[in-house]
C-alpha positions as CSV (number, residue, x, y, z in Angstrom):
1,M,-48.8,184.1,6.9
2,A,-46.4,185.9,8.8
3,G,-47.4,184.2,11.9
4,L,-47.2,180.9,10.2
5,K,-43.9,180.7,8.9
6,K,-41.1,178.4,10.5
7,T,-38.1,179.3,12.1
8,P,-35.2,177.1,11.2
9,A,-34.0,174.9,13.7
10,E,-31.2,175.4,16.3
11,K,-27.8,173.2,16.1
12,T,-27.0,170.9,19.4
13,T,-24.7,168.5,20.6
14,S,-26.7,165.9,22.3
15,P,-24.8,163.3,24.5
16,N,-27.0,160.2,23.5
17,V,-25.2,160.8,19.5
18,V,-21.7,160.4,21.5
19,L,-22.7,157.4,23.8
20,V,-24.0,155.3,20.8
21,I,-20.9,156.4,19.1
22,F,-19.0,155.1,21.8
23,L,-20.3,151.8,22.3
24,V,-20.2,151.3,18.8
25,F,-16.4,152.1,18.6
26,F,-16.3,149.5,21.9
27,V,-17.7,146.7,20.2
28,L,-15.9,147.2,17.3
29,V,-12.8,146.7,19.7
30,A,-13.9,143.9,21.5
31,I,-14.9,142.2,18.4
32,G,-11.4,142.2,17.0
33,L,-9.8,141.6,20.3
34,G,-11.4,138.3,20.2
35,I,-10.8,137.2,16.6
36,W,-7.0,138.1,17.8
37,G,-7.1,136.3,20.6
38,Y,-8.6,133.1,19.3
39,Y,-6.0,133.0,16.0
40,G,-3.3,133.2,18.7
41,Y,-4.7,130.1,21.0
42,A,-5.2,128.2,17.6
43,G,-1.8,128.8,16.9
44,Q,-0.6,127.7,20.1
45,D,-2.6,124.6,20.0
46,D,-1.8,123.3,16.4
47,L,1.9,124.0,17.3
48,Q,1.9,121.6,20.5
49,T,0.0,119.1,18.3
50,K,2.8,119.4,16.2
51,K,5.0,119.0,18.8
52,R,3.4,115.8,19.9
53,S,3.6,114.3,16.5
54,A,7.0,114.9,16.2
55,E,8.1,113.4,19.6
56,A,5.5,110.1,18.5
57,Q,7.9,110.1,15.0
58,A,10.6,110.4,16.6
59,K,10.3,107.8,19.1
60,A,9.0,105.1,16.6
61,E,11.7,105.9,14.4
62,K,13.7,105.2,17.5
63,L,11.5,102.2,17.9
64,A,12.2,101.1,14.2
65,K,16.0,101.3,14.3
66,E,16.1,99.2,17.4
67,Y,13.8,97.0,15.9
68,Y,15.7,96.5,12.4
69,S,19.3,96.9,14.5
70,M,17.9,93.8,16.3
71,L,17.1,91.7,13.8
72,Y,20.3,92.8,11.4
73,R,22.7,91.9,14.5
74,H,20.3,88.5,14.7
75,L,21.1,88.0,11.5
76,R,24.4,88.9,11.3
77,G,24.9,85.2,13.5
78,A,23.5,83.4,10.9
79,V,26.3,84.6,8.4
80,G,28.8,84.1,11.2
81,D,29.4,88.0,11.7
82,K,30.7,88.0,15.5
83,L,29.1,90.8,17.9
84,D,31.0,92.6,20.7
85,K,29.4,91.9,24.2
86,S,27.2,95.6,24.2
87,E,26.0,94.4,20.8
88,E,25.3,91.3,21.5
89,E,23.5,92.3,25.5
90,Q,21.1,94.3,23.6
91,M,20.6,91.8,20.7
92,K,19.4,89.2,23.4
93,A,17.1,91.9,25.1
94,D,15.8,93.4,22.0
95,F,15.1,89.5,20.7
96,E,13.1,88.5,24.0
97,Q,10.7,91.3,23.1
98,F,10.3,90.4,19.7
99,I,9.8,86.5,20.6
100,N,7.2,87.6,22.7
101,T,4.0,86.7,22.3
102,D,2.2,90.2,22.0
103,G,5.3,91.2,20.6
104,G,6.3,93.3,23.4
105,K,7.4,96.9,22.3
106,F,7.7,95.8,19.2
107,K,4.1,95.0,18.5
108,D,2.9,97.7,16.7
109,E,5.5,97.2,13.7
110,K,3.7,96.4,10.3
111,T,6.3,93.6,9.4
112,L,6.4,91.7,12.8
113,A,4.7,88.6,11.7
114,A,6.3,88.5,8.1
115,D,9.8,88.6,10.5
116,R,8.8,86.4,12.9
117,K,8.0,84.0,9.9
118,V,11.4,84.3,8.2
119,I,13.8,84.5,11.7
120,E,11.3,81.0,12.3
121,T,12.2,79.8,8.8
122,L,16.0,80.3,9.1
123,Q,16.3,78.4,12.1
124,A,14.0,75.3,10.8
125,L,16.5,74.9,8.1
126,E,18.6,71.9,9.0
127,L,21.8,73.4,7.9
128,L,21.4,76.4,10.8
129,G,19.3,75.2,13.4
130,A,18.2,76.9,16.7
131,T,19.4,76.7,20.2
132,D,17.4,76.1,23.3
133,D,16.4,79.0,24.0
134,K,15.7,79.9,20.0
135,R,17.5,83.2,20.5
136,D,20.8,82.2,18.3
137,Y,21.7,79.7,16.1
138,K,23.9,76.6,16.6
139,T,25.9,77.5,13.6
140,D,26.4,79.8,10.5
141,F,26.4,79.9,7.0
142,P,30.0,80.3,6.6
143,K,30.7,76.9,8.9
144,E,28.5,75.3,7.0
145,I,29.6,76.4,3.7
146,K,33.3,75.1,4.9
147,T,32.1,71.9,5.9
148,L,30.3,71.5,2.5
149,R,33.6,72.9,0.4
150,D,35.7,70.2,2.4
151,K,33.1,67.1,1.3
152,V,32.8,68.4,-2.3
153,K,36.9,68.5,-2.3
154,A,36.4,64.9,-1.0
155,L,34.0,64.1,-3.3
156,E,36.0,65.8,-6.2
157,A,38.8,63.1,-5.1
158,T,36.9,60.2,-4.9
159,T,35.0,61.5,-8.4
160,D,38.4,61.4,-10.1
161,T,39.5,58.5,-9.3
162,A,36.1,56.7,-10.2
163,T,36.6,58.5,-13.7
164,K,40.2,57.2,-13.8
165,N,38.3,53.6,-13.3
166,K,35.7,54.2,-15.8
167,T,38.6,55.0,-18.2
168,Q,40.4,52.2,-17.5
169,Y,37.2,50.0,-17.8
170,D,35.8,51.3,-21.0
171,A,39.4,50.4,-22.6
172,F,38.9,46.7,-21.4
173,L,35.4,46.6,-22.6
174,K,36.3,47.9,-25.7
175,A,38.8,45.5,-26.2
176,Y,36.6,42.2,-24.8
177,R,33.9,43.8,-27.4
178,D,35.9,43.7,-30.3
179,K,37.6,39.9,-29.4
180,Q,33.7,39.3,-29.0
181,D,32.9,40.6,-32.2
182,Q,35.7,38.6,-33.8
183,H,34.6,35.4,-32.1
184,I,31.3,35.7,-32.8
185,A,31.7,36.6,-36.6
186,D,34.4,33.4,-36.7
187,A,31.5,31.7,-35.2
188,N,28.8,32.4,-37.8
189,K,31.6,31.6,-40.2
190,R,31.7,28.3,-39.2
191,I,28.1,27.8,-38.5
192,A,27.7,28.7,-42.0
193,D,30.0,26.3,-43.7
194,D,28.5,23.5,-41.1
195,N,25.1,24.5,-42.5
196,A,25.8,24.2,-45.7
197,K,27.4,20.5,-45.1
198,Q,24.3,19.4,-43.7
199,T,22.4,21.0,-46.1
200,A,24.7,19.4,-48.7
201,I,24.3,15.7,-46.9
202,V,20.3,16.0,-46.2
203,Q,19.7,16.8,-50.0
204,Q,21.7,13.7,-50.7
205,K,20.0,11.6,-48.1
206,S,16.5,13.4,-49.0
207,D,14.7,10.1,-50.7
208,E,15.9,7.8,-48.3
209,S,14.5,9.8,-45.2
210,K,10.9,10.2,-46.8
211,K,10.8,6.2,-47.4
212,F,12.0,6.5,-43.7
213,I,9.4,8.4,-42.5
214,A,6.6,6.7,-44.4
215,N,7.3,3.4,-43.3
216,N,8.0,5.0,-39.4
217,M,4.2,6.2,-40.2
218,E,2.8,2.7,-41.5
219,L,4.2,1.1,-38.4
220,I,2.4,3.7,-36.4
221,E,-0.7,2.9,-37.8
222,Q,-0.5,-1.0,-37.5
223,L,0.4,-0.7,-34.3
224,R,-2.8,1.8,-33.5
225,V,-4.8,-0.8,-35.0
226,R,-2.9,-3.8,-32.8
227,D,-3.6,-1.4,-29.9
228,E,-7.4,-1.3,-30.4
229,E,-7.8,-5.0,-31.1
230,Y,-5.9,-5.6,-27.8
231,Q,-8.0,-3.0,-25.9
232,K,-11.0,-4.8,-27.5
233,L,-9.6,-8.2,-26.7
234,K,-9.0,-7.0,-22.9
235,E,-12.4,-6.0,-22.5
236,D,-14.4,-8.6,-23.8
237,H,-11.8,-10.8,-21.2
238,N,-12.5,-8.5,-18.5
239,N,-16.3,-8.3,-19.4
240,E,-16.2,-12.3,-19.8
241,I,-14.4,-12.5,-16.4
242,K,-17.0,-10.3,-14.4
243,M,-20.0,-12.6,-16.1
244,L,-18.0,-15.7,-15.0
245,T,-18.0,-13.8,-11.7
246,R,-22.0,-13.3,-11.5
247,K,-22.6,-16.6,-12.4
248,I,-20.5,-17.9,-9.8
249,K,-21.8,-15.8,-7.0
250,V,-25.6,-16.7,-8.4
251,L,-24.7,-20.2,-8.1
252,D,-23.0,-19.7,-4.4
253,E,-26.1,-17.7,-3.2
254,E,-28.3,-20.6,-4.8
255,R,-26.4,-23.1,-2.8
256,K,-26.5,-21.1,0.3
257,D,-30.0,-20.8,-0.2
258,L,-30.6,-24.7,-1.0
259,L,-28.3,-25.6,2.4
260,A,-30.4,-22.9,4.4
261,G,-33.5,-24.2,3.3
262,G,-32.8,-27.6,4.1
263,G,-31.4,-26.5,7.5
264,G,-33.7,-26.0,11.1
265,G,-34.5,-22.6,12.3
266,G,-35.1,-19.1,10.5
267,A,-37.3,-18.3,7.5
268,A,-37.3,-20.8,4.4
269,A,-35.2,-19.3,1.6
270,P,-37.1,-17.9,-1.6
271,T,-37.9,-20.8,-4.3
272,R,-35.9,-19.6,-7.6
273,S,-35.6,-21.5,-10.4
274,L,-31.6,-22.1,-11.7
275,G,-30.4,-18.9,-13.4
276,T,-33.4,-16.5,-12.4
277,E,-32.3,-13.0,-12.0
278,F,-33.4,-11.1,-9.3
279,P,-33.2,-7.3,-9.2
280,L,-32.0,-6.6,-5.4
281,M,-29.5,-9.6,-3.9
282,L,-29.1,-8.4,-0.7
283,D,-25.7,-9.4,1.8
284,I,-25.3,-7.3,4.7
285,T,-22.4,-8.1,6.7
286,P,-22.6,-8.3,10.6
287,G,-22.0,-4.8,11.4
288,R,-22.0,-3.3,8.2
289,A,-26.4,-2.0,8.0
290,L,-27.5,-1.9,4.2
291,W,-24.1,-2.6,2.4
292,D,-22.3,0.7,3.2
293,N,-20.9,3.0,5.8
294,P,-22.9,5.6,7.5
295,V,-22.5,8.9,6.4
296,G,-23.8,11.1,9.1
297,R,-25.4,11.1,12.9
298,I,-28.5,12.1,14.6
299,R,-27.5,14.9,17.1
300,T,-30.5,15.8,18.6
301,V,-34.4,13.9,19.1
302,D,-37.7,15.0,19.5
303,L,-40.2,12.7,19.8
304,D,-42.7,14.6,20.5
305,L,-42.4,16.8,17.4
306,R,-41.6,13.7,15.5
307,Q,-38.1,15.5,14.1
308,V,-34.1,15.1,14.4
309,T,-31.2,17.1,13.9
310,I,-28.5,15.6,11.6
311,N,-25.1,16.3,11.3
312,L,-25.1,17.1,7.9
313,G,-25.9,20.1,6.2
314,S,-25.0,22.4,2.7
315,N,-21.1,22.1,3.4
316,H,-22.0,18.6,2.9
317,G,-24.4,18.6,-0.3
318,I,-27.5,17.5,1.7
319,K,-30.8,19.5,0.0
320,P,-34.3,19.2,1.5
321,E,-36.5,16.0,0.7
322,V,-33.2,13.7,0.8
323,T,-33.7,10.5,2.8
324,F,-31.8,8.4,5.2
325,N,-32.3,5.6,7.2
326,V,-31.6,4.6,10.7
327,F,-29.8,2.4,12.6
328,G,-29.0,2.1,16.6
329,T,-24.9,2.2,17.7
330,N,-23.6,-0.8,19.9
331,A,-20.5,0.1,23.0
332,S,-17.9,0.1,19.7
333,G,-19.5,2.9,17.9
334,R,-20.8,0.5,14.8
335,A,-24.2,-0.2,14.0
336,E,-26.3,-2.9,15.3
337,G,-30.0,-4.2,16.0
338,M,-33.1,-3.9,13.8
339,L,-34.0,-0.6,11.6
340,K,-35.3,2.0,13.8
341,G,-36.7,4.1,10.8
342,T,-36.6,6.6,8.2
343,I,-36.0,10.5,8.2
344,E,-36.3,13.1,5.7
345,V,-34.7,16.2,5.5
346,V,-37.1,19.4,5.9
347,K,-34.5,22.0,6.4
348,V,-31.2,22.8,5.7
349,E,-28.2,24.8,7.5
350,A,-24.6,25.1,6.6
351,S,-23.3,22.1,8.6
352,T,-26.9,20.7,10.3
353,S,-30.0,20.0,9.2
354,L,-33.6,19.5,10.5
355,C,-35.6,16.0,9.5
356,R,-39.0,14.6,9.8
357,I,-39.4,11.2,11.3
358,T,-41.1,9.4,8.2
359,S,-41.1,5.5,9.9
360,L,-40.7,3.7,12.7
361,Y,-39.7,0.3,13.4
362,D,-40.4,-1.3,17.2
363,A,-37.7,-3.9,18.7
364,E,-39.1,-7.0,16.8
365,G,-39.3,-5.2,13.3
366,R,-43.1,-4.5,13.1
367,E,-43.7,-0.6,11.6
368,I,-45.4,1.5,13.8
369,L,-48.2,3.5,12.3
370,M,-47.7,7.2,13.1
371,A,-50.8,7.9,12.0
372,L,-52.9,5.5,14.3
373,R,-53.7,5.4,18.1
374,T,-52.9,1.9,19.1
375,R,-53.0,-0.2,22.2
376,N,-49.4,-0.2,23.4
377,R,-47.8,2.4,20.5
378,L,-45.8,4.3,23.1
379,Q,-44.5,1.4,24.9
380,R,-43.4,0.2,21.3
381,E,-42.1,3.3,20.1
382,T,-39.7,3.8,23.3
383,E,-38.2,-0.1,22.6
384,N,-36.7,1.5,19.6
385,A,-36.7,5.0,19.8
386,M,-34.6,7.1,17.9
387,R,-31.7,8.4,20.1
388,D,-28.8,11.3,20.1
389,G,-25.7,9.1,17.9
390,D,-27.8,7.0,15.6
391,L,-26.7,6.2,12.3
392,L,-27.5,7.7,9.0
393,Y,-27.7,5.2,5.8
394,N,-28.3,5.9,2.1
395,L,-26.5,3.7,-0.3
396,F,-27.1,5.6,-2.9
397,W,-26.6,9.3,-1.9
398,G,-23.9,10.9,-4.3
399,T,-23.8,7.9,-6.7
400,R,-24.6,8.0,-10.5
401,V,-27.7,5.2,-11.5
402,A,-29.4,4.4,-14.4
403,I,-32.9,3.5,-15.0
404,I,-35.2,1.3,-17.1
405,G,-39.2,0.5,-17.1
406,Y,-41.8,2.5,-15.8
407,V,-41.2,3.7,-12.0
408,S,-44.3,4.8,-10.0
409,V,-42.7,5.0,-6.7
410,M,-44.2,8.7,-6.3
411,G,-48.2,7.6,-7.0
412,E,-50.1,5.0,-7.8
413,P,-49.4,2.8,-10.8
414,S,-51.3,4.5,-13.9
415,E,-51.7,3.0,-17.5
416,N,-52.0,6.7,-18.6
417,P,-48.7,7.4,-20.9
418,A,-49.0,11.2,-19.6
419,E,-49.3,10.4,-16.1
420,Q,-46.5,7.8,-16.3
421,V,-44.4,10.4,-18.0
422,R,-45.2,12.6,-15.1
423,Q,-44.3,10.5,-12.4
424,M,-41.1,8.9,-14.3
425,N,-40.4,13.1,-14.4
426,D,-40.9,13.0,-10.6
427,F,-38.7,10.2,-9.7
428,I,-35.9,11.9,-11.6
429,M,-36.1,15.0,-10.0
430,L,-36.3,12.9,-6.4
431,L,-32.9,10.9,-7.3
432,R,-31.4,14.6,-8.2
433,R,-32.4,16.3,-4.9
434,N,-31.1,12.9,-3.0
435,G,-27.4,13.7,-4.8
436,M,-27.9,11.4,-7.3
437,E,-26.8,11.9,-11.0
438,V,-29.1,9.6,-13.5
439,D,-26.4,8.5,-16.6
440,A,-28.8,7.1,-18.7
441,Y,-33.0,5.9,-18.5
442,V,-35.5,4.8,-21.3
443,D,-37.9,7.8,-22.3
444,L,-41.5,7.0,-21.8
445,Q,-42.5,9.2,-24.6
446,D,-40.4,7.8,-27.5
447,G,-39.0,4.7,-26.1
448,Q,-35.6,5.9,-26.6
449,Q,-32.5,5.8,-24.1
450,R,-31.2,9.3,-22.7
451,G,-27.9,9.1,-22.1
452,K,-26.0,6.2,-21.6
453,I,-24.0,3.8,-18.6
454,T,-20.6,5.0,-18.1
455,S,-17.8,3.2,-15.6
456,K,-19.0,5.4,-13.1
457,T,-22.5,4.3,-13.2
458,R,-23.3,1.9,-10.0
459,F,-26.4,0.8,-10.2
460,L,-29.5,0.1,-12.0
461,I,-32.9,1.0,-10.7
462,Q,-35.3,-1.2,-12.5
463,G,-39.0,-0.3,-13.0
464,D,-42.0,-2.4,-14.3
465,P,-42.8,-3.4,-18.0
466,L,-45.0,-1.3,-19.8
467,R,-48.3,-3.6,-20.7
468,S,-47.3,-5.1,-24.3
469,T,-49.1,-5.4,-27.9
470,A,-50.0,-9.2,-27.5
471,K,-51.6,-8.6,-23.8
472,A,-53.7,-5.6,-25.2
473,K,-55.0,-7.5,-28.0
474,A,-56.2,-10.2,-25.6
475,D,-57.9,-7.9,-23.7
476,D,-59.5,-6.2,-27.2
477,D,-58.0,-3.2,-26.4
478,K,-57.9,-1.4,-29.5
479,D,-58.1,2.3,-28.9
480,K,-54.6,2.2,-27.5
481,E,-52.8,0.5,-30.2
482,G,-50.3,3.9,-30.4
483,A,-49.5,4.0,-26.8
484,L,-49.1,0.2,-27.0
485,D,-46.8,0.5,-30.1
486,R,-45.2,2.5,-27.6
487,N,-44.8,0.0,-24.9
488,D,-42.9,-2.3,-26.9
489,L,-40.4,0.1,-27.9
490,V,-40.0,1.2,-24.0
491,N,-39.5,-2.5,-22.9
492,K,-37.0,-3.5,-25.7
493,T,-34.8,-0.4,-25.1
494,S,-35.5,-1.5,-21.5
495,L,-34.1,-4.8,-22.3
496,A,-30.9,-3.7,-24.0
497,L,-30.1,-1.4,-21.3
498,R,-30.8,-4.2,-18.7
499,N,-28.1,-6.6,-20.5
500,D,-25.6,-3.4,-20.8
501,A,-25.7,-3.2,-17.2
502,K,-25.4,-6.8,-16.6
503,D,-22.8,-6.9,-19.0
504,R,-21.4,-4.2,-17.1
505,G,-21.7,-5.9,-13.0
506,L,-24.0,-3.2,-11.8
507,L,-25.9,-3.9,-8.7
508,M,-29.8,-4.1,-9.9
509,I,-32.6,-2.8,-7.7
510,S,-36.0,-2.9,-7.9
511,A,-37.7,0.7,-7.7
512,E,-40.1,-0.4,-4.5
513,N,-36.8,-1.7,-2.7
514,F,-34.7,1.5,-3.8
515,A,-37.5,3.0,-1.8
516,V,-37.1,1.2,1.0
517,V,-32.6,1.1,1.5
518,T,-32.5,4.9,0.8
519,G,-35.4,5.8,3.4
520,F,-37.8,7.4,1.1
521,R,-41.4,6.4,2.3
522,K,-44.3,7.9,0.4
523,T,-46.8,10.3,2.0
524,R,-49.9,8.2,3.8
525,S,-53.1,9.0,5.4
526,A,-54.6,8.1,8.8
527,N,-56.8,5.7,6.5
528,V,-53.7,3.7,5.1
529,A,-52.4,1.0,7.0
530,E,-49.9,-0.9,4.7
531,V,-46.6,-0.8,5.9
532,S,-43.2,-0.2,4.2
533,I,-41.0,-3.8,3.6
534,L,-38.4,-5.0,1.1
535,R,-40.2,-6.7,-1.5
536,S,-38.7,-9.7,-3.9
537,G,-38.7,-12.5,-1.8
538,F,-37.1,-10.4,1.0
539,P,-39.9,-9.4,3.4
540,G,-37.9,-8.8,6.4
541,L,-36.0,-5.6,8.0
542,P,-32.1,-5.3,7.4
543,V,-30.6,-5.9,11.1
544,A,-27.2,-4.8,11.8
545,G,-24.8,-6.6,13.5
546,A,-26.4,-10.0,13.0
547,P,-24.9,-12.9,13.4
548,T,-25.3,-14.5,9.8
549,A,-25.8,-12.2,6.4
550,G,-28.6,-11.7,4.8
551,V,-32.1,-10.1,5.5
552,L,-33.9,-11.7,8.4
553,S,-37.4,-12.8,8.2
554,L,-38.3,-12.2,11.5
555,P,-41.5,-13.3,13.3
556,G,-42.2,-9.6,14.2
557,N,-43.1,-9.1,10.6
558,Q,-46.6,-10.2,11.4
559,P,-49.2,-7.8,13.5
560,R,-49.3,-8.7,17.0
561,D,-52.3,-10.1,18.9
562,D,-53.0,-7.0,20.3
563,A,-52.3,-5.0,17.4
564,K,-54.9,-6.7,15.1
565,K,-58.0,-4.8,16.6
566,D,-56.9,-1.7,16.1
567,E,-55.1,-1.7,13.0
568,M,-56.4,-1.9,9.8
569,P,-54.9,-5.9,8.2
570,K,-52.1,-5.4,5.5
571,K,-52.2,-5.4,2.1
572,D,-50.5,-8.5,0.3
573,N,-47.3,-7.7,-0.8
């Protein structure tokens, strides 16, 4: 056990411990010196930053001082404060930077834009204005204030004078009004006195005035009655004169016809007894075709298409379906020669119209049936062809007419009352489309007269009478007694309207002749060889510029030998 006892360790001073302690101390000293050096240099940088900031602030304050000094000196010019030479030079140099586009050295000033607007506003004032270089003002407020004060003083002097004049005028006006009021009061008093006197006089003579008024009214009534009697006598007298004039004309025509029938040359006059009334009496004066002046002219002609263009359009009242007769012209521009043909308007423009040719006549007065291809047809057309400048005639266009009887020019005659009414309505529509106004006609439905003849009515178109009851009984047609009673009423009303037209001196014309003289031609097929001629004893065509008055009956109205084989024979008209 004694051998196993542990001996205590001996104390030693090893160099490793000393080295460790030294290293720890060295590290701590190095760390402390680093910290001390860092904070020392950081303080120097902060001081440098503060120095630079202070210098920049000082520079900005100096620049701001220069900026506001410039504005101050510039505005002193506006209020009239004079600058010394050094201040003025410094102000101009700084103002040059101020008005520079980029602001010059004052570009960082926050109020630069607002201050520029203030300066521009002051220089734009009419009171101050700006110099040409815009560095200064043309004048200043004190000068302008002095000028305005001088003007105010001058105006005050003028106002004082005007005030004095106004005071004098007011005084004069007051005196004048006082006199006027007095004059009006005196006048009113005199008027009241005069009214009282006149009222007394009127009251005294009231009975006499009433009696005088009653007598006056009675005289006026008598005068009105006498005037009506005079007008009636005058109208009867005029009607009698017109009737006698017509009788004289008829007798003169009969005398001429008798003389013509007894002489040589020309066709014999139609036979008629004394007093016989014909619905159409023709008197074509030489050079005046169809009793009237021409209403227009042909402008262009297309014979291949059977079309012409005329110088009348909607501006002249032309409508589709208006028809015209065509005559040639002589050297003086008047109508001359045989009737060339007829045309119908199909298309209307403002000042022109397109028309189709509805009938043609050769140089001898024979109608050329356009639907048939006959020998020598082309030669016959060229002998009397329509040309530019030919004259247009329609006596009835734009006139007022009356109608009696049954008219069937729009279709074949019929005894059916419904068809008769339809054809009459179509005829009236045809007249209106041709610019005519129907003042009076006999309604075929009930036999009553519609409208009346006026002083503006010029023509009476006479249709055919309806079959009377006596004729129906002779034909033993008892199933149509109702319609025949209507026929008698229509004939009776037509006779009364015809007598009215005679008394008024209207020209009477048959429906067929009316269609011919207005240029109307019914549509015909190629199988119809009927020609259009004037009826009622006048089978010839009208001739313009003829040596004798009237309608001529020429040999050419009969078919030529070379055409008889190709054309169908004419119906007996």
